[in-house]
Jmol script that loads the backbone (N, CA, C; Angstrom):
load data "model"
ATOM      1  N   MET A   1     -35.592   6.337   5.104  1.00  0.00           N
ATOM      2  CA  MET A   1     -35.038   5.595   6.152  1.00  0.00           C
ATOM      3  C   MET A   1     -35.433   3.845   6.104  1.00  0.00           C
ATOM      4  N   ASN A   2     -35.222   3.029   6.115  1.00  0.00           N
ATOM      5  CA  ASN A   2     -35.274   1.704   6.662  1.00  0.00           C
ATOM      6  C   ASN A   2     -34.699   1.353   8.390  1.00  0.00           C
ATOM      7  N   LYS A   3     -35.266   0.278   8.781  1.00  0.00           N
ATOM      8  CA  LYS A   3     -34.603  -0.007  10.068  1.00  0.00           C
ATOM      9  C   LYS A   3     -32.897  -0.159  10.027  1.00  0.00           C
ATOM     10  N   SER A   4     -32.669  -0.616   9.360  1.00  0.00           N
ATOM     11  CA  SER A   4     -31.189  -0.760   9.126  1.00  0.00           C
ATOM     12  C   SER A   4     -30.388   0.306   8.946  1.00  0.00           C
ATOM     13  N   ASP A   5     -30.269   1.475   8.088  1.00  0.00           N
ATOM     14  CA  ASP A   5     -30.493   2.873   8.461  1.00  0.00           C
ATOM     15  C   ASP A   5     -30.002   3.221   9.809  1.00  0.00           C
ATOM     16  N   ILE A   6     -31.575   2.793  10.718  1.00  0.00           N
ATOM     17  CA  ILE A   6     -31.512   3.518  12.067  1.00  0.00           C
ATOM     18  C   ILE A   6     -30.296   3.219  13.144  1.00  0.00           C
ATOM     19  N   LYS A   7     -30.502   1.895  12.467  1.00  0.00           N
ATOM     20  CA  LYS A   7     -29.760   1.517  13.394  1.00  0.00           C
ATOM     21  C   LYS A   7     -28.566   0.976  13.695  1.00  0.00           C
ATOM     22  N   ASP A   8     -27.403   1.660  12.301  1.00  0.00           N
ATOM     23  CA  ASP A   8     -26.521   2.096  12.194  1.00  0.00           C
ATOM     24  C   ASP A   8     -26.070   3.370  12.164  1.00  0.00           C
ATOM     25  N   GLU A   9     -27.336   4.331  12.303  1.00  0.00           N
ATOM     26  CA  GLU A   9     -26.908   5.456  12.296  1.00  0.00           C
ATOM     27  C   GLU A   9     -26.496   5.596  14.225  1.00  0.00           C
ATOM     28  N   LEU A  10     -27.366   4.615  15.042  1.00  0.00           N
ATOM     29  CA  LEU A  10     -27.654   4.567  16.742  1.00  0.00           C
ATOM     30  C   LEU A  10     -26.016   4.254  17.418  1.00  0.00           C
ATOM     31  N   SER A  11     -26.015   2.917  16.379  1.00  0.00           N
ATOM     32  CA  SER A  11     -25.018   1.998  16.334  1.00  0.00           C
ATOM     33  C   SER A  11     -24.172   3.175  16.290  1.00  0.00           C
ATOM     34  N   ASP A  12     -23.414   3.952  15.625  1.00  0.00           N
ATOM     35  CA  ASP A  12     -22.440   5.216  15.527  1.00  0.00           C
ATOM     36  C   ASP A  12     -22.147   6.445  16.888  1.00  0.00           C
ATOM     37  N   ILE A  13     -23.741   6.468  17.068  1.00  0.00           N
ATOM     38  CA  ILE A  13     -24.212   8.029  18.084  1.00  0.00           C
ATOM     39  C   ILE A  13     -23.468   6.754  19.842  1.00  0.00           C
ATOM     40  N   LEU A  14     -23.860   6.006  19.668  1.00  0.00           N
ATOM     41  CA  LEU A  14     -23.998   5.026  20.801  1.00  0.00           C
ATOM     42  C   LEU A  14     -22.238   4.827  21.063  1.00  0.00           C
ATOM     43  N   SER A  15     -21.982   4.433  19.746  1.00  0.00           N
ATOM     44  CA  SER A  15     -20.351   4.200  20.104  1.00  0.00           C
ATOM     45  C   SER A  15     -19.850   5.122  20.246  1.00  0.00           C
ATOM     46  N   SER A  16     -20.028   5.704  19.944  1.00  0.00           N
ATOM     47  CA  SER A  16     -19.189   7.674  20.070  1.00  0.00           C
ATOM     48  C   SER A  16     -18.955   7.923  22.016  1.00  0.00           C
ATOM     49  N   TYR A  17     -20.704   7.688  22.102  1.00  0.00           N
ATOM     50  CA  TYR A  17     -20.805   8.291  23.729  1.00  0.00           C
ATOM     51  C   TYR A  17     -19.424   7.847  24.797  1.00  0.00           C
ATOM     52  N   ASN A  18     -18.578   9.130  25.197  1.00  0.00           N
ATOM     53  CA  ASN A  18     -17.940   8.314  26.296  1.00  0.00           C
ATOM     54  C   ASN A  18     -18.326   9.554  27.717  1.00  0.00           C
ATOM     55  N   PRO A  19     -18.792   8.554  28.044  1.00  0.00           N
ATOM     56  CA  PRO A  19     -19.654   9.309  29.849  1.00  0.00           C
ATOM     57  C   PRO A  19     -18.097  10.071  30.625  1.00  0.00           C
ATOM     58  N   THR A  20     -17.852  10.728  31.516  1.00  0.00           N
ATOM     59  CA  THR A  20     -17.353  11.823  31.962  1.00  0.00           C
ATOM     60  C   THR A  20     -17.774  12.065  33.172  1.00  0.00           C
ATOM     61  N   PHE A  21     -17.268  11.809  34.492  1.00  0.00           N
ATOM     62  CA  PHE A  21     -17.381  12.060  35.155  1.00  0.00           C
ATOM     63  C   PHE A  21     -16.586  13.128  36.406  1.00  0.00           C
ATOM     64  N   THR A  22     -17.464  13.134  37.427  1.00  0.00           N
ATOM     65  CA  THR A  22     -16.470  14.421  37.488  1.00  0.00           C
ATOM     66  C   THR A  22     -15.091  14.022  39.001  1.00  0.00           C
ATOM     67  N   GLU A  23     -14.163  14.443  39.853  1.00  0.00           N
ATOM     68  CA  GLU A  23     -13.771  14.279  40.301  1.00  0.00           C
ATOM     69  C   GLU A  23     -14.412  14.335  42.145  1.00  0.00           C
ATOM     70  N   GLY A  24     -14.197  12.363  42.746  1.00  0.00           N
ATOM     71  CA  GLY A  24     -15.084  12.240  43.664  1.00  0.00           C
ATOM     72  C   GLY A  24     -16.134  11.951  43.709  1.00  0.00           C
ATOM     73  N   PHE A  25     -15.940  11.857  42.023  1.00  0.00           N
ATOM     74  CA  PHE A  25     -17.808  11.417  41.904  1.00  0.00           C
ATOM     75  C   PHE A  25     -17.853  10.095  42.842  1.00  0.00           C
ATOM     76  N   THR A  26     -17.053   8.592  42.518  1.00  0.00           N
ATOM     77  CA  THR A  26     -17.348   7.120  43.357  1.00  0.00           C
ATOM     78  C   THR A  26     -16.675   7.308  44.674  1.00  0.00           C
ATOM     79  N   GLU A  27     -16.429   8.526  45.570  1.00  0.00           N
ATOM     80  CA  GLU A  27     -16.250   8.381  47.203  1.00  0.00           C
ATOM     81  C   GLU A  27     -17.850   9.060  48.002  1.00  0.00           C
ATOM     82  N   ARG A  28     -19.191  10.201  46.828  1.00  0.00           N
ATOM     83  CA  ARG A  28     -19.222  10.843  46.979  1.00  0.00           C
ATOM     84  C   ARG A  28     -20.984   9.412  46.724  1.00  0.00           C
ATOM     85  N   VAL A  29     -21.087   8.381  46.381  1.00  0.00           N
ATOM     86  CA  VAL A  29     -22.119   7.569  45.750  1.00  0.00           C
ATOM     87  C   VAL A  29     -21.936   7.146  47.010  1.00  0.00           C
ATOM     88  N   ILE A  30     -21.088   6.525  47.373  1.00  0.00           N
ATOM     89  CA  ILE A  30     -20.277   5.115  48.299  1.00  0.00           C
ATOM     90  C   ILE A  30     -20.488   5.706  49.219  1.00  0.00           C
ATOM     91  N   GLN A  31     -20.900   7.290  49.320  1.00  0.00           N
ATOM     92  CA  GLN A  31     -21.069   8.031  50.654  1.00  0.00           C
ATOM     93  C   GLN A  31     -22.565   7.932  50.821  1.00  0.00           C
ATOM     94  N   SER A  32     -23.609   7.907  49.774  1.00  0.00           N
ATOM     95  CA  SER A  32     -24.930   7.980  49.661  1.00  0.00           C
ATOM     96  C   SER A  32     -25.416   7.232  49.790  1.00  0.00           C
ATOM     97  N   VAL A  33     -24.940   5.675  48.980  1.00  0.00           N
ATOM     98  CA  VAL A  33     -25.005   4.395  49.937  1.00  0.00           C
ATOM     99  C   VAL A  33     -25.198   4.212  51.139  1.00  0.00           C
ATOM    100  N   GLY A  34     -23.798   4.242  51.568  1.00  0.00           N
ATOM    101  CA  GLY A  34     -23.765   4.060  53.095  1.00  0.00           C
ATOM    102  C   GLY A  34     -23.728   2.759  53.198  1.00  0.00           C
ATOM    103  N   VAL A  35     -21.938   2.683  52.602  1.00  0.00           N
ATOM    104  CA  VAL A  35     -21.601   1.455  52.439  1.00  0.00           C
ATOM    105  C   VAL A  35     -21.509   0.194  53.991  1.00  0.00           C
ATOM    106  N   GLU A  36     -21.041   1.576  54.340  1.00  0.00           N
ATOM    107  CA  GLU A  36     -21.246   0.965  56.696  1.00  0.00           C
ATOM    108  C   GLU A  36     -22.516   0.421  57.231  1.00  0.00           C
ATOM    109  N   ASP A  37     -23.817   0.889  56.288  1.00  0.00           N
ATOM    110  CA  ASP A  37     -24.519   0.727  57.154  1.00  0.00           C
ATOM    111  C   ASP A  37     -25.143  -0.935  56.832  1.00  0.00           C
ATOM    112  N   ILE A  38     -24.080  -0.865  55.366  1.00  0.00           N
ATOM    113  CA  ILE A  38     -25.327  -1.781  54.669  1.00  0.00           C
ATOM    114  C   ILE A  38     -24.408  -3.012  55.299  1.00  0.00           C
ATOM    115  N   GLU A  39     -23.456  -3.330  55.649  1.00  0.00           N
ATOM    116  CA  GLU A  39     -22.240  -4.222  56.108  1.00  0.00           C
ATOM    117  C   GLU A  39     -23.088  -4.685  57.316  1.00  0.00           C
ATOM    118  N   GLU A  40     -23.315  -3.631  58.132  1.00  0.00           N
ATOM    119  CA  GLU A  40     -24.292  -3.160  59.613  1.00  0.00           C
ATOM    120  C   GLU A  40     -25.573  -4.108  59.364  1.00  0.00           C
ATOM    121  N   GLU A  41     -26.269  -3.741  58.549  1.00  0.00           N
ATOM    122  CA  GLU A  41     -27.267  -4.186  58.416  1.00  0.00           C
ATOM    123  C   GLU A  41     -27.954  -5.830  58.040  1.00  0.00           C
ATOM    124  N   THR A  42     -26.182  -6.492  56.823  1.00  0.00           N
ATOM    125  CA  THR A  42     -26.351  -7.581  56.509  1.00  0.00           C
ATOM    126  C   THR A  42     -26.250  -8.203  56.995  1.00  0.00           C
ATOM    127  N   GLU A  43     -25.127  -8.159  58.977  1.00  0.00           N
ATOM    128  CA  GLU A  43     -25.043  -9.075  59.576  1.00  0.00           C
ATOM    129  C   GLU A  43     -25.653  -9.083  60.175  1.00  0.00           C
ATOM    130  N   ILE A  44     -26.679  -8.377  60.854  1.00  0.00           N
ATOM    131  CA  ILE A  44     -27.523  -8.419  61.063  1.00  0.00           C
ATOM    132  C   ILE A  44     -28.561  -9.495  61.115  1.00  0.00           C
ATOM    133  N   ALA A  45     -28.920  -9.329  59.356  1.00  0.00           N
ATOM    134  CA  ALA A  45     -29.779 -10.123  58.745  1.00  0.00           C
ATOM    135  C   ALA A  45     -29.857 -11.318  58.694  1.00  0.00           C
ATOM    136  N   PHE A  46     -28.455 -11.468  58.611  1.00  0.00           N
ATOM    137  CA  PHE A  46     -28.076 -13.354  58.944  1.00  0.00           C
ATOM    138  C   PHE A  46     -28.002 -13.641  59.793  1.00  0.00           C
ATOM    139  N   TYR A  47     -28.279 -12.647  60.856  1.00  0.00           N
ATOM    140  CA  TYR A  47     -27.602 -13.468  62.621  1.00  0.00           C
ATOM    141  C   TYR A  47     -29.668 -13.805  62.890  1.00  0.00           C
ATOM    142  N   ASN A  48     -30.695 -12.883  62.146  1.00  0.00           N
ATOM    143  CA  ASN A  48     -31.821 -12.903  62.268  1.00  0.00           C
ATOM    144  C   ASN A  48     -32.151 -13.973  60.700  1.00  0.00           C
ATOM    145  N   ILE A  49     -31.972 -14.200  60.160  1.00  0.00           N
ATOM    146  CA  ILE A  49     -31.778 -15.655  59.349  1.00  0.00           C
ATOM    147  C   ILE A  49     -31.094 -17.000  60.613  1.00  0.00           C
ATOM    148  N   PHE A  50     -30.804 -16.682  60.355  1.00  0.00           N
ATOM    149  CA  PHE A  50     -30.308 -17.798  61.677  1.00  0.00           C
ATOM    150  C   PHE A  50     -30.825 -18.238  62.197  1.00  0.00           C
ATOM    151  N   ARG A  51     -31.183 -17.699  63.549  1.00  0.00           N
ATOM    152  CA  ARG A  51     -32.074 -17.490  64.765  1.00  0.00           C
ATOM    153  C   ARG A  51     -33.018 -17.744  64.194  1.00  0.00           C
ATOM    154  N   TRP A  52     -34.233 -17.963  62.605  1.00  0.00           N
ATOM    155  CA  TRP A  52     -35.193 -17.931  62.555  1.00  0.00           C
ATOM    156  C   TRP A  52     -34.340 -20.264  62.250  1.00  0.00           C
ATOM    157  N   VAL A  53     -33.810 -19.876  61.467  1.00  0.00           N
ATOM    158  CA  VAL A  53     -33.795 -21.185  60.704  1.00  0.00           C
ATOM    159  C   VAL A  53     -33.772 -22.128  62.104  1.00  0.00           C
ATOM    160  N   ALA A  54     -33.029 -22.059  62.455  1.00  0.00           N
ATOM    161  CA  ALA A  54     -32.866 -22.973  64.051  1.00  0.00           C
ATOM    162  C   ALA A  54     -34.209 -23.251  64.767  1.00  0.00           C
ATOM    163  N   LEU A  55     -34.556 -21.800  64.954  1.00  0.00           N
ATOM    164  CA  LEU A  55     -35.998 -21.675  65.477  1.00  0.00           C
ATOM    165  C   LEU A  55     -36.804 -22.786  65.187  1.00  0.00           C
ATOM    166  N   SER A  56     -36.780 -23.126  63.428  1.00  0.00           N
ATOM    167  CA  SER A  56     -37.691 -24.615  62.309  1.00  0.00           C
ATOM    168  C   SER A  56     -36.969 -25.254  63.045  1.00  0.00           C
ATOM    169  N   GLY A  57     -35.681 -25.410  62.785  1.00  0.00           N
ATOM    170  CA  GLY A  57     -35.258 -26.749  63.598  1.00  0.00           C
ATOM    171  C   GLY A  57     -35.482 -27.206  64.856  1.00  0.00           C
ATOM    172  N   VAL A  58     -35.206 -26.725  66.085  1.00  0.00           N
ATOM    173  CA  VAL A  58     -36.075 -26.571  66.696  1.00  0.00           C
ATOM    174  C   VAL A  58     -37.348 -27.128  66.610  1.00  0.00           C
ATOM    175  N   ALA A  59     -38.322 -26.264  66.280  1.00  0.00           N
ATOM    176  CA  ALA A  59     -40.007 -26.765  65.802  1.00  0.00           C
ATOM    177  C   ALA A  59     -40.031 -28.046  65.771  1.00  0.00           C
ATOM    178  N   ALA A  60     -39.195 -28.607  64.256  1.00  0.00           N
ATOM    179  CA  ALA A  60     -39.509 -29.252  63.699  1.00  0.00           C
ATOM    180  C   ALA A  60     -39.337 -31.579  64.484  1.00  0.00           C
ATOM    181  N   ILE A  61     -37.829 -30.494  65.359  1.00  0.00           N
ATOM    182  CA  ILE A  61     -37.665 -31.742  67.225  1.00  0.00           C
ATOM    183  C   ILE A  61     -38.709 -31.903  68.005  1.00  0.00           C
ATOM    184  N   ILE A  62     -38.926 -30.565  67.916  1.00  0.00           N
ATOM    185  CA  ILE A  62     -39.984 -30.786  68.755  1.00  0.00           C
ATOM    186  C   ILE A  62     -41.748 -32.029  68.383  1.00  0.00           C
ATOM    187  N   MET A  63     -41.728 -31.448  66.954  1.00  0.00           N
ATOM    188  CA  MET A  63     -43.108 -32.410  66.486  1.00  0.00           C
ATOM    189  C   MET A  63     -42.901 -33.606  66.521  1.00  0.00           C
ATOM    190  N   LEU A  64     -41.812 -33.214  66.291  1.00  0.00           N
ATOM    191  CA  LEU A  64     -41.091 -35.094  65.939  1.00  0.00           C
ATOM    192  C   LEU A  64     -41.450 -36.065  66.884  1.00  0.00           C
ATOM    193  N   LEU A  65     -40.275 -34.995  68.576  1.00  0.00           N
ATOM    194  CA  LEU A  65     -40.578 -36.360  68.972  1.00  0.00           C
ATOM    195  C   LEU A  65     -42.410 -35.944  69.455  1.00  0.00           C
ATOM    196  N   PHE A  66     -42.891 -35.512  69.232  1.00  0.00           N
ATOM    197  CA  PHE A  66     -44.244 -35.398  69.903  1.00  0.00           C
ATOM    198  C   PHE A  66     -45.616 -36.597  69.084  1.00  0.00           C
ATOM    199  N   THR A  67     -45.025 -37.028  67.835  1.00  0.00           N
ATOM    200  CA  THR A  67     -45.559 -38.063  67.217  1.00  0.00           C
ATOM    201  C   THR A  67     -45.229 -39.106  67.746  1.00  0.00           C
ATOM    202  N   VAL A  68     -44.179 -39.060  67.246  1.00  0.00           N
ATOM    203  CA  VAL A  68     -43.202 -40.704  67.633  1.00  0.00           C
ATOM    204  C   VAL A  68     -44.337 -41.162  69.468  1.00  0.00           C
ATOM    205  N   TYR A  69     -44.018 -39.647  70.882  1.00  0.00           N
ATOM    206  CA  TYR A  69     -44.396 -40.200  71.728  1.00  0.00           C
ATOM    207  C   TYR A  69     -46.228 -40.489  71.163  1.00  0.00           C
ATOM    208  N   LEU A  70     -46.864 -39.852  70.525  1.00  0.00           N
ATOM    209  CA  LEU A  70     -48.331 -39.462  70.427  1.00  0.00           C
ATOM    210  C   LEU A  70     -48.338 -41.537  69.265  1.00  0.00           C
ATOM    211  N   THR A  71     -47.953 -41.429  68.209  1.00  0.00           N
ATOM    212  CA  THR A  71     -48.108 -43.056  67.663  1.00  0.00           C
ATOM    213  C   THR A  71     -47.279 -44.430  68.229  1.00  0.00           C
ATOM    214  N   GLU A  72     -46.229 -43.585  69.251  1.00  0.00           N
ATOM    215  CA  GLU A  72     -45.182 -45.953  69.624  1.00  0.00           C
ATOM    216  C   GLU A  72     -45.811 -45.147  71.351  1.00  0.00           C
ATOM    217  N   GLY A  73     -46.928 -44.742  71.869  1.00  0.00           N
ATOM    218  CA  GLY A  73     -46.345 -44.572  73.126  1.00  0.00           C
ATOM    219  C   GLY A  73     -45.408 -44.387  73.993  1.00  0.00           C
ATOM    220  N   THR A  74     -44.172 -44.336  73.632  1.00  0.00           N
ATOM    221  CA  THR A  74     -43.234 -44.042  74.422  1.00  0.00           C
ATOM    222  C   THR A  74     -42.100 -43.505  73.610  1.00  0.00           C
ATOM    223  N   PHE A  75     -40.925 -43.335  74.320  1.00  0.00           N
ATOM    224  CA  PHE A  75     -39.521 -42.115  73.980  1.00  0.00           C
ATOM    225  C   PHE A  75     -38.259 -42.998  73.559  1.00  0.00           C
ATOM    226  N   SER A  76     -38.168 -44.820  73.567  1.00  0.00           N
ATOM    227  CA  SER A  76     -37.807 -45.988  73.567  1.00  0.00           C
ATOM    228  C   SER A  76     -36.954 -45.582  72.794  1.00  0.00           C
ATOM    229  N   GLU A  77     -35.496 -45.902  72.803  1.00  0.00           N
ATOM    230  CA  GLU A  77     -35.128 -46.020  71.642  1.00  0.00           C
ATOM    231  C   GLU A  77     -36.035 -46.773  70.207  1.00  0.00           C
ATOM    232  N   ASP A  78     -36.346 -47.735  70.117  1.00  0.00           N
ATOM    233  CA  ASP A  78     -36.825 -48.357  69.409  1.00  0.00           C
ATOM    234  C   ASP A  78     -38.185 -47.869  68.788  1.00  0.00           C
ATOM    235  N   ALA A  79     -38.858 -46.865  69.324  1.00  0.00           N
ATOM    236  CA  ALA A  79     -39.517 -46.319  69.682  1.00  0.00           C
ATOM    237  C   ALA A  79     -39.060 -45.428  67.734  1.00  0.00           C
ATOM    238  N   PHE A  80     -38.133 -44.851  68.597  1.00  0.00           N
ATOM    239  CA  PHE A  80     -37.439 -44.474  67.273  1.00  0.00           C
ATOM    240  C   PHE A  80     -36.770 -44.561  66.204  1.00  0.00           C
ATOM    241  N   TYR A  81     -35.948 -45.934  66.409  1.00  0.00           N
ATOM    242  CA  TYR A  81     -36.266 -46.152  64.868  1.00  0.00           C
ATOM    243  C   TYR A  81     -37.317 -47.596  64.331  1.00  0.00           C
ATOM    244  N   GLY A  82     -38.626 -47.248  64.598  1.00  0.00           N
ATOM    245  CA  GLY A  82     -39.745 -48.271  63.929  1.00  0.00           C
ATOM    246  C   GLY A  82     -39.502 -49.845  64.301  1.00  0.00           C
ATOM    247  N   LEU A  83     -38.941 -49.699  65.467  1.00  0.00           N
ATOM    248  CA  LEU A  83     -38.798 -51.277  65.566  1.00  0.00           C
ATOM    249  C   LEU A  83     -39.838 -51.861  67.089  1.00  0.00           C
ATOM    250  N   MET A  84     -40.426 -50.353  67.398  1.00  0.00           N
ATOM    251  CA  MET A  84     -41.305 -51.040  68.650  1.00  0.00           C
ATOM    252  C   MET A  84     -42.044 -52.620  68.398  1.00  0.00           C
ATOM    253  N   TYR A  85     -42.282 -52.991  67.533  1.00  0.00           N
ATOM    254  CA  TYR A  85     -43.460 -54.583  67.495  1.00  0.00           C
ATOM    255  C   TYR A  85     -42.478 -55.562  66.301  1.00  0.00           C
ATOM    256  N   TYR A  86     -41.431 -55.225  66.055  1.00  0.00           N
ATOM    257  CA  TYR A  86     -40.756 -56.578  66.254  1.00  0.00           C
ATOM    258  C   TYR A  86     -40.184 -57.156  67.111  1.00  0.00           C
ATOM    259  N   THR A  87     -40.072 -58.512  66.538  1.00  0.00           N
ATOM    260  CA  THR A  87     -38.983 -59.087  68.012  1.00  0.00           C
ATOM    261  C   THR A  87     -38.059 -59.574  67.207  1.00  0.00           C
ATOM    262  N   PRO A  88     -37.033 -59.225  68.223  1.00  0.00           N
ATOM    263  CA  PRO A  88     -35.788 -59.855  67.900  1.00  0.00           C
ATOM    264  C   PRO A  88     -35.746 -60.669  66.951  1.00  0.00           C
ATOM    265  N   ASP A  89     -35.603 -61.762  66.478  1.00  0.00           N
ATOM    266  CA  ASP A  89     -34.822 -62.416  64.829  1.00  0.00           C
ATOM    267  C   ASP A  89     -35.772 -61.808  64.133  1.00  0.00           C
ATOM    268  N   GLU A  90     -37.196 -61.026  64.351  1.00  0.00           N
ATOM    269  CA  GLU A  90     -37.972 -60.565  63.100  1.00  0.00           C
ATOM    270  C   GLU A  90     -36.926 -59.387  61.680  1.00  0.00           C
ATOM    271  N   PRO A  91     -35.834 -58.572  63.072  1.00  0.00           N
ATOM    272  CA  PRO A  91     -34.532 -57.281  62.124  1.00  0.00           C
ATOM    273  C   PRO A  91     -33.607 -58.554  60.487  1.00  0.00           C
ATOM    274  N   VAL A  92     -32.894 -59.364  61.766  1.00  0.00           N
ATOM    275  CA  VAL A  92     -32.384 -59.791  61.190  1.00  0.00           C
ATOM    276  C   VAL A  92     -32.762 -61.180  59.334  1.00  0.00           C
ATOM    277  N   ILE A  93     -34.461 -61.708  60.466  1.00  0.00           N
ATOM    278  CA  ILE A  93     -34.713 -62.483  58.780  1.00  0.00           C
ATOM    279  C   ILE A  93     -34.929 -61.012  57.688  1.00  0.00           C
ATOM    280  N   THR A  94     -35.350 -59.790  58.404  1.00  0.00           N
ATOM    281  CA  THR A  94     -36.023 -59.095  57.153  1.00  0.00           C
ATOM    282  C   THR A  94     -34.427 -58.191  55.933  1.00  0.00           C
ATOM    283  N   SER A  95     -33.912 -58.594  56.688  1.00  0.00           N
ATOM    284  CA  SER A  95     -32.447 -57.965  56.342  1.00  0.00           C
ATOM    285  C   SER A  95     -31.471 -58.707  55.380  1.00  0.00           C
ATOM    286  N   LEU A  96     -31.732 -60.113  55.865  1.00  0.00           N
ATOM    287  CA  LEU A  96     -31.477 -61.320  54.460  1.00  0.00           C
ATOM    288  C   LEU A  96     -32.035 -61.313  53.801  1.00  0.00           C
ATOM    289  N   ASN A  97     -33.728 -60.591  53.909  1.00  0.00           N
ATOM    290  CA  ASN A  97     -34.537 -60.858  52.647  1.00  0.00           C
ATOM    291  C   ASN A  97     -34.141 -60.038  51.335  1.00  0.00           C
ATOM    292  N   PHE A  98     -33.186 -58.782  51.731  1.00  0.00           N
ATOM    293  CA  PHE A  98     -33.032 -58.099  50.983  1.00  0.00           C
ATOM    294  C   PHE A  98     -31.231 -58.261  49.928  1.00  0.00           C
TER     295      PHE A  98
END
end "model"
wireframe off; spacefill off
backbone 0.3
color backbone group
């Protein structure tokens, strides 16, 4: 028997296979999986993920503020924009060069 004969025979056997399920199979599977519990756990998981992302964002903002304060020595608006050492005319000249 060569490979193509085995392949054809297996194809015939598998194509004639017709699985049948007993009454109430779907309900038993859903009960055993516990779909209601999964929905509740999903909500809790999304809440926890949101909380971690939000806390990470707050930590990043605090680190950014700390870095600005360390580099510029102040929390002024110019320090946030990086304009601490510019003269009033310099930003206009810089923007005209581009």
